[in-house]
N, C-alpha and C positions, 0 to 999 in steps of 0.2 A: 150186730146186725147191720147198722149202717157200711161197715167195710166189706161186707159181704157182696153187696149190691153193685159197688164198683168193680170188684173182682170179676164178678158174674159177667158183668156188661163188657169188660175189656176182654175176658176169656172167650165169650162167644164172638166178639167182633174179630179177634186174632185168628178164631176158629173158621170162620166163615170167610176171611180176608185170605187165608192160605189155601181155601179149599177150590177144588176143581169144578168146572162145570159139568153136569151130567145131565143127558137127556135119555139114558139108557132105561130109565123106568125099572130101576133095581127092585127085584122082588126077594130080596133077602129076608130070612124068617130065622132067628137064631134057634139053635137046638142046645137046649140047656140039661140034657140027660147027664148023668155022671155025677162026680163030687161037687160039691159047692165049690164056686171059684174063689180065689184068695187074692187080696190087694197084693200081697208082698211077693208071692210066687206065681201068679198067672197074670195080673194086669200091668203091675207096675213095669216088669220088664218090657212090655210092649209098648207101653207109653213112653218109656224111657228111649227106647231105639227109634221109635217111630213119630212121635209127636211133639216130644219137649225141647229137641232143637229149635222149632219155630215157636212153639207155644210155652214160652218160659214158666207159665203159671201152673204148668202141669208137671212140673217137676216135684211137687209135693202131693200128698193124698188129699189135703184141704183144696188145692186148686183144683184137682182133678173131680174130687167130689162136688166141688160148686158148680161144675160145668157138665155134670153127668147126664143131664137131659139132651143137651146140646150135643155131645159125645154119641149118645145112642142115636140120635136123630141123624148125625151124618154118616154113622157107620150104617145104619139100616137103609139110607139113600145111595151109599156108594160114593159119597163126594169126600171121603177123607182127603188128607193132604194131597197136593197137585203131584207130589213125586213118589208117593208111598200107595202101594196097593196091600192092604191086610188079606191075609189068609182067610178061609172061612173059620179054619180053628181060633185064629187070634180075635175075629169079629165074634164069635160065639163066647170065648172067654171073657171080653169086656162088655159084651151086652148081657151076659147071664149074669156076671158080677153086679152090673147096674140092675137088673131086675130084682135081684136078690137084696135091694137096699144099699148096695155099696159099702159094705161093712170095711172097717181098717181092720183087717184081719191077716 
């Protein structure tokens, strides 16, 4: 448990340190209809291609799981990485996976 706290703090610092400023007042609301989202097939490819280059702690399930609350907040606010724009479909996959307990499936 003690090791989880520093990982979480560093992950959130990296997440917000690489985020862009947004005054757009995003009104994003996830659409979780359809099949349950999977870490392996739905979420990991998005994280690998858009986040883990800057956020090395996001290269593993445990790393992203520890930061899931911050990830969800950043997605909802529209303040993801400064050079990455997630599609609505990508936002839905990650947000719905987190809403479903972020299972390692």
